[in-house]
N, C-alpha and C positions, 0 to 999 in steps of 0.2 A: 185776440188772434194776431199772430205775427204776419206782417206783410210778406207775401210770397214773391220771391224773385224768380223771374223767368230765366232758366238756364239754357244757354245757347248750345246748339249741337256741337259735339266734339268729334264728329265723324272724320274730320281730316287731321285730327291731332294725335292719333295713336303713336305710341313709340315705334311700332313696327314701320310706320311711314317715315320715321326719322332714322331708320337704319338699326334699330335695336329690337330685334324680334323677341317675343315673349318666350321665356324659358319653358321647356316642357316639364310637366310633372307627371308622376305615375298615376295619381288619383287614388281615391278610396272607394270602398264599397258603397253602393247606393244607400240612401238614407232611410232609416226607420226611426222616427222619433215622435214623442208625444208633443202635441201642440201646447204652447204656453198659454197661460190664462189670457194674456192680451190678444194672442192670435185667435183663440176661441171667441172672445168677445168681438173682435173685429170681423170675424167670419159671419157671425149672427147679424151684426149691424149691416154688413155689406149686402147680405142676401135678403134680410127682412126689414131693415131700417132701424134707426136708433130708438124708435118708439117701443120696440120690443126689449123688455128689461131682462138682463141676465143676472140671476141671483146665485146665492150659495157660495160655499168655499171650495177651493181647489187644493189638491195635495201639493206640498212643496216640491220643488225640483232641487237637485244638488248642483251647486255652482262648480263648473269645470273650466279650466283655463280662464278664470275670471268672469265667466258668463253662464247664466242660467240657460240661455239658449243652447249652448253646447251641452250642458248637462241634460237637456231634454232628450238627447239620444239614448240616455240610460233610463229615461222615465218609464214608469210602469203604473198601472192603475190598480190600487188596492181594492178589496171588497167594499170598504167604506167609501172610497173614492168613486167606485162604480155606482153605488147608491146615490151619491150626490149628482153624478152625471145624469142618472135616470130621472131624479126629481127635477133637475134643471131642464132636461129635455121635455118633460111633460108640461112644465110651466111655460116654456117657450112655445111649444106647439099650441097650447090653449090660447095664448095671446095671438098667434098667427090666424087662428080660425075664429077669433072673437068677432062679434058683429061690427066692432069698430074697425078691424083690419082686414077682414076676409075679402071685401070687394076690391081692395087694392092689391093684396098679396096673392090671391088665388086668381089666375088668369081666365077662369071659365066659370060659368054658372051651371050647377047641376040641373038636370031636367026636373028632378023632384028633390028638394032639400031633405025629405024624410026617407030617402032611399039611396042605395049605392049608385054611383055613376062611374063605371070603370074608365070610360074615355076621358072624363074631366079629371079624375084622380091621376090617371097616367100623364096627362098634360102637365099637371102641377108638379108631380114628383120628378118627372123628367127634367123640367126646367130648373127647379131648385136643387135637385140632386147633382146636376152638372157642376154647380158652384160650391155646394157643400163638400162633394168628393173631389172637386177640382179636375174633373174629367167626366166624359159621358158615362152614364150608368150601363152596366151590362144588362142583358135581358132578365137575368135572375134578380139583379138588384132593383130593377124596376117592378118586376112582377110581385116581389115580396110585399112592399108597402101597399100596392094596389089591392092585393088579396086581403091584407089586414084591414085596410080601409073598408072593403066590401063586407067583410065579416062583422066588423064593429057597427057599421051602418045598419046592417040587417038586425043586429041585436038591440041597438039603442033607438033605431028609427031616426037617425040623424046622419046625413052625409058628412057634416062637418066634424062630428065626433070621430068618424072613421078616418078622415084626413088627419085629425090630430093624433090618433093612435099610430097611423102609418109614419107620420113625420117624426114623432118621438122615437120610434124605432131607428130611423135613419140617424138621428142625433146621438145615439149611443153606439153607432157602428164604428169599428176600428177605421174604416175608410174615411170617416169624418174626424175622429179624435186624433188620429196619427197621420203624419206625413209618411206615406209608404211609396217610395220611389221604385220604379221598374226600369229595366234596361232592355235594349234591343241591339241588334248588330247593324252597322252601317253597310254601305255598298262594298266596302273593303273587308268586311267580316270582323271589324273591331267593335267592341262594346261601347254603347253610348246610352245616355239617358233617353227615355222616350220623350216625345214632344211635350206631353202634359207635365211630366216630372220637371222638365227643363223650364217650362213656364212658371211652375210653382217656385222653383229656386229663385227666379228673378223677382217674382212678386213678394215673396217673404223677405228677401234682402231689401228691396226698395220701399215696400209698403207695410211690411209685417202683417200681411194678409194674403188671401188667395188671389188668383188671376181675375182680371175683369174680362168683359166680352171681347174687346179687340185682341187681348193676349191669348184668350182661349181660341179665337179664330185663327191666329197665327199658328197655334199648336195643331188645330184640327186640319189645316191645310198642309202642314209639314214645313211651312216657310221658316219656322223658328229654328230649323236646323242649318240655316245659312247665316253667316256672320252679318251680312247686310240687314237681314230681318231682325236679328237680335239687337244690332245697333239702333235701328229705327224704333223698336219697341222701348229700349232703354231711354232714348232721348225723349220719346213721348211720355214715358212714365215719370221722368225727372221733372217734367213741367206740371205734374199733377199735385194738388194740395196733399195727397196721400203721402208724398215724400216727407213732409214735415212729421206726420205720424210715425213713419218708418224710422226717421232719425231720432225722434223722441224715444222710441222703443229701444234703439241701440244704446243711447247714452243712459237711459234709465237702467239698463242691464249692466253696462260697463261700470257705472258708478255705484252699483248695488243699491239703488234707490228703492227697490222693493222692500228693503229693511225698514223703511218709514212706517210700514204697517205694524211694526213691533216696537217702535220707539217709545220710551218712557222717560219722563223727567219729574223730579221731585218738586211738587207744587209749592212747598215751603221755601226751598232754596231758589227756585226759578218761577215766581208767580206770574211773570209775563208770558211764559211759554204755554201754549195751548195746542189743541188739535188743529185749529185754524192756522196757527203759526207753522206747525209741522207740514201741513199740506201746502201752504203758500211758499214755504222755503224751498221745497222740492220743485214747485212750479217756477219759482224765480230763477233757479239755476238752469233749468231746461230752457226757459225762454231766453236767457242770456246766451247760452251756448248756441241755440238756433239762430239768434240774431246775428252772431258772429259768422257761423259757418254756412248758414243757409240764406237768410234774408239778405245779408251783405256779401255772401260768397267770399268771406275773408280768410285770413291766415288762421288755421286751427290753433296755433300756439297763442293767439291773442286771447283765448278764453282765460288764460292765467294772469293777464295784465289789464284787461279792459275795465274801465271805470263806468262804462255804460251798463245799465241793468234795468230791472223793472221793480216796481214797489207796490205793495198793497197795504191796506189799513192795518191788519194784524202784524205784518212785518215791520211797519213803521214804528211800532212800539218797541220792538227789539233793537232796531237800528237807531232809535231816537230821532226819527225823521217825521215831520208832520205830513200826513197824506190826506188831502182833501178830495175825496171821491165819494160823493153821496150815493153813487150806485154800487159802492163796495168793490169796484173793479180795479184794474191795473193801470198804472201810469208809468211812462218811461222815466228813468231817473239816472243821473250821472253823479257819482261820488266826486266831490271837489278834489282838485289836484293834490292838496295837502292832507287829504283824508287818509287814515291808516288802512282803509279797505280798497282793494282792487283785485279783480279776478275771482274765480270760483272758490279758491281756497279760503277766502275771507268771507264767503257767504254763510248765512245762518245754517243752510242745509248741511254743508260739509262739516262745520264745527259741531253742530248738535248731533248729527247722526253718528259721528265717530267720537263719542264721548260716553261717559257713564251717566246714569240717571241724576247723580248729584254733584258731579265734578267733571272737569275736562280730563283728557287723557292724551298726553303727547305720544305715548307708545301706540295707541290705537290709531291716532291720526297719522303718525309716521308710517305705520304699516299700510294704511289705506293709500297713502300717496305712493309708496313703493310698489304695492301690488296692483292697484287699480289704474294708476296713471303712468307708471314706469315699467310695468310688467316684470317686476323683480320679485322673486319668491322670498318671503321671510318665514323661517321655520316657526312652528308652534313652540311655546315655552315648555320646558320639561314639566312633568306632572308634579314633581316634588319641590318646585320653586317656593321659597319663603317670601311672601309679599308683605310681611309685617313691617319691614323697613320703610316701605313706601306708604302703606296705609295707616300707620300709627298716628292717631290724631295728636298725641303728645310729643311727637318727634320735634327736636329743635330745628329741623330743616323745614322752613316755612314755605318755600316755593317748590313747584314740581321739578324744577331743574336741580335743586339741592337734594330732593328726595331720590330722584333718579340717579344722581351721581353716587349716592350711598348704595342704591339697589344694584346698579349695573357693575359694581366691582366684583359681584359674584361671578366666578368663572363660567358657570352654566348660562349666564345671562348676557355677558359682555358682548359676544359676537352679534347677536340680534339687535341689542340696544344701540350699537354703533350705527346700524342701518336706520333704525326708526327714530331715535331720540333727537338727533340734530334737526331733522325736518319737522318733527312733531312739536318741539319746543318753540319753533318759530311762530306757532299759532297760539301760544299761551296767553297772549293779550286778548284772546277771544275765549270767553268762558264756555261751559258745557251747554249753554242755551244759545250761544252765538252772540252774546252781548260783549261789547268792547270794555276792556278794563286795563289799568296800568299797574295795579298792585294785586298781590295775593298775600293774605294774612299780614297786611301792613308792610310788606316788603316789595320793592319795585321789581317788576318782572323783567328779565333779560331775555328777549326773543331772538338774539343773534345766533348765527350758526353758519354752516356751509352745506351745500349740496354737491357732492362729488367734487369737492375742491373749489367750488364757487361760493364765496362768502356773501352773506346778507345780514341786515340788521333787524329785520322784522318779517312778518308774513307777506307784506307787499313785496319786499325784496326777494322772498322765497319764490313768489309768483314769477318775477323776472328771471330768476335762476332756472325755474322750470321751463319757461318759454325758450330758453337757450340750450337746454339739455337735449342732446341728440336721442336720448332714450324716449323722450316724450312723443315725437312723431312716429318713431319705430313702434312704440307700444300701440298707438291707435291703429296703425297699419295691421299689426298682429291681431288685435281684437276685432277689427272690421272684417278681416278675411276669415277669422274663426267664426264670427257671427254669420257670414255668408255661407260657409261650408259645414257649419255645425260640428266642427272638430278643431283641435289644436293643429297648427301647421306641422307637417311631418318633416323628417330630416331631409328627404329628397326635394323639399320645397324651398330650401334656403335660397337658391338662386332666384326663384320667383319672388320671394319676400324682398330680397334686395332690389329686384326690378321694380316692385311696387313702391318701396321706400324712395328710390331714385326718382321715379315718376312723380311721386308726391312732392318731393323737394323741388324738382325742376319746375313744377307748376304752382309754386308759391304756397305749398301746404294747404291747397284748397280741398276740403273734404268732399265736395260734390264731384270734383275731378277724380279723387281716389275711388269714390263710390262707383263712378262710371267705368273706370279702368277695371275694377274687379268684376262688375256686372257684364262687361263685354269680353272678358278674358276666356280663353279656352280652359284655363285651370278651374274655373268655377264649375264647369260641366264635365270634367274628365272623371271617369269612374273605372273601376275594375270589376269584373264579375264577382258575384257573391252568392253563397248558398241561399236558398229560400228562407226568408225571415218571417217571423210571426209576431204580430203586435202583442205586447206584454201586458197581461193582467195577472197580478200576483194573488196568491191564495192567503 
């Protein structure tokens, strides 16, 4: 576990106090989106504890503006997905009422465990429902599970079977599975998010989970509609260990690390690569990023140049580093100054994820750098592209650079390859499994190139060029604001994005500062009226 740094209050450091008021944005319609798998799991853990196991598979979301979280706004539940949610709900509910957990998770004891007890059932459903739905239950929402619990208890002769049935119904309700925001009018007649929707926006941004008791209390009292209360809640939440989970979720999404679930490597070509290596490589990079931006509250750009990281036994075999940890855990590690590795681009995670099962791919790596880290769009290749020049095993071109040179002279390919190949080729000394090499097919690899006119000689130099590229901080600002609002920035938000970028730069590119600036901004909560929306379940 990373050491948590205590983040001081920034209440007196807003740009408005420095004479630069926040630009006004028009706002978008209130949100209606399907919760991500991580958000679902976090909600269950928050309400019932980590001892309750969440199983089953989740329907995939479509990545939008570089983020699955943004794509969740177009998420729908298929019939097969609904069956999965139903089975998952029944399994969770059974665990909650089990003899191991019921005394802890159910706040009351029925008068007779073999009969219905409406008062005890109502107390339980009211308490957990507030956090599952992220707002108090309506009378009907409370009456429904209480009635179900009573009917099942009468049929089965078990109060707890009734509670399980009522709870499983709540866990497949759109109110739980979807973020459904509602609006109201303020004293001036303008639309605004209601207090509970506002609290949820804050908690999902900072923690990737629902509001806790103090945040719910601020919503219930209406205090959350004041800037002072929002700032106080944000400062409190930024000192919570949950911020680490929230930042992990953001970077996991931004770097498309969900794709690790589908990673495959040829065991003949890469015998050292295993499932443990894949899992640990992802964890290594997340730990490294959080060590820079959270634990040490450092410059975000340093994630591309830092030699400090963390090492595990499985990763040690790939990096060719001895790891002596009998407990199989993690240890801090710093690459030597003359080592060819530094920064996340040289990590096993990035190299292995953005490669083919049996070889590296400068084009895939270059595209990932351009799209995930620089927020630049690389068009898909035409459907009729001839890849034989690149894939031919009998080609006289021995290195990826030579093969790409032959391939990229095709007019349909040249434009995109100019974007992807120079940066992707910088990583060719790291093979498709993340192992360092100096030759390919007996020929010395040339990893030199340039990024937007800045020359480098290898992947380590590419990391330095990335750290100095103005598109890098601008991209993380774009992605974090998109993550917060679940949409791509609109045209009318350009001034606000420039405001965020300036604030980020003026404060040393501290991500915690950027996070707070967004969380306390008016833009985060500005909405326009929208027609009534319905949670989507596809046929």
